[in-house]
Every structure is written in C-alpha cells, then in structure tokens.
N, C-alpha and C positions, 0 to 999 in steps of 0.2 A: 624278087631274090628268093628262092629257097636254099635253105641249108640246114644242116643238122649239128647241133652244139651238145655237148655232154650235159646231161641232165642234173649231177650233182656237184656242186662245187668242190674243188680240190683239184690237184694236177692229176691229168690222165696217166694210165699205165703206159701206154704207148709214147715212145720218145724216139727222136731223132738226133743223136748225139747231145748239143746242148739244147735242143728245142724240143717241144712237147706240141702235139696237136690242139689245137682250140677249136677248130670246126672243120667238117668235112663237107664239100660244096660238089656239084656235079660236072661242074665246066671250069675250064683255066679263066674264061670272063668273070665268072662269079666269084673266082677265088682272088683274083687280081683286084675286083671290086671290094671285097671284104679286106684285104690288106690296106688298100686304100683308106678305107673307111677307120681301120685300128690306127693306121699311121698317123691320120689327120688328128687321133685322140694322144698321140705320143706312144704309142706301144709299137714297139719294133716288130715286124713280121715279115714273113715269106710264104710262097707257097710251092706246092711240088705235087705231083702226080703221085698218089699212093700205089696204084694199079688201076686199069681200065675199068674194072667191074667197081672198084670202091671210091673212085673219083678223086678229086683234088683235096689235099689237105692244106689248112692255113696253120702255120706252125708260129709260135713266140716263143720267147724264153721264160722259165718257169715262173719268175717271179712277175711276169706280165700275164700269166693265165687267168687268175681271178678278175682282175681289171677286162680284160678281153670278152671274158664269160659274161660279165656284167653288160658289157655294150651289146654283145651279140644277142643276149637272150631280151633285151630291151626292144629288138628290133620285131615290127608286125611280120604276121606270115605272110 
C-alpha cells in the first residue's frame, strides 16, 4: 500500500468542512483500506476523490488528525 501523509505534525491547511485530510492515496481501494485501518483504531474517517490527478483523500476530524498521522506514519513503505 502506497500513500502520502503530511510530513510535519499539526493539522493540515486543506480542510473539507469539519474534516481535514490525513492522507492522499492513488486509488479508492487504498483509501477504503486506510479508512478501515483508522476505524479499527477508533478513528472516524471517510474518503473522497480530491480530483483525478490528485487521487483520493482520507479525511478525519481535526481532533483525530494527530493520532491518524501517528498510525499512518508507522506503516512500512
């Protein structure tokens, strides 16, 4: 699974209403897998297509962004 997560801790500048992007992935399947992983750790998440060139965004509530970041950055490449 390959995805890109923001490098520096702290909520990202791009937000989607009440949600913020925790990761950007290339496929819907990968986005759903990342959401399932986060949800298995108690983090509410959803995914949406940013645009075809940018890929899929995994979205979380701002208060869940740091725990989501910690989980995602611990995954192997």
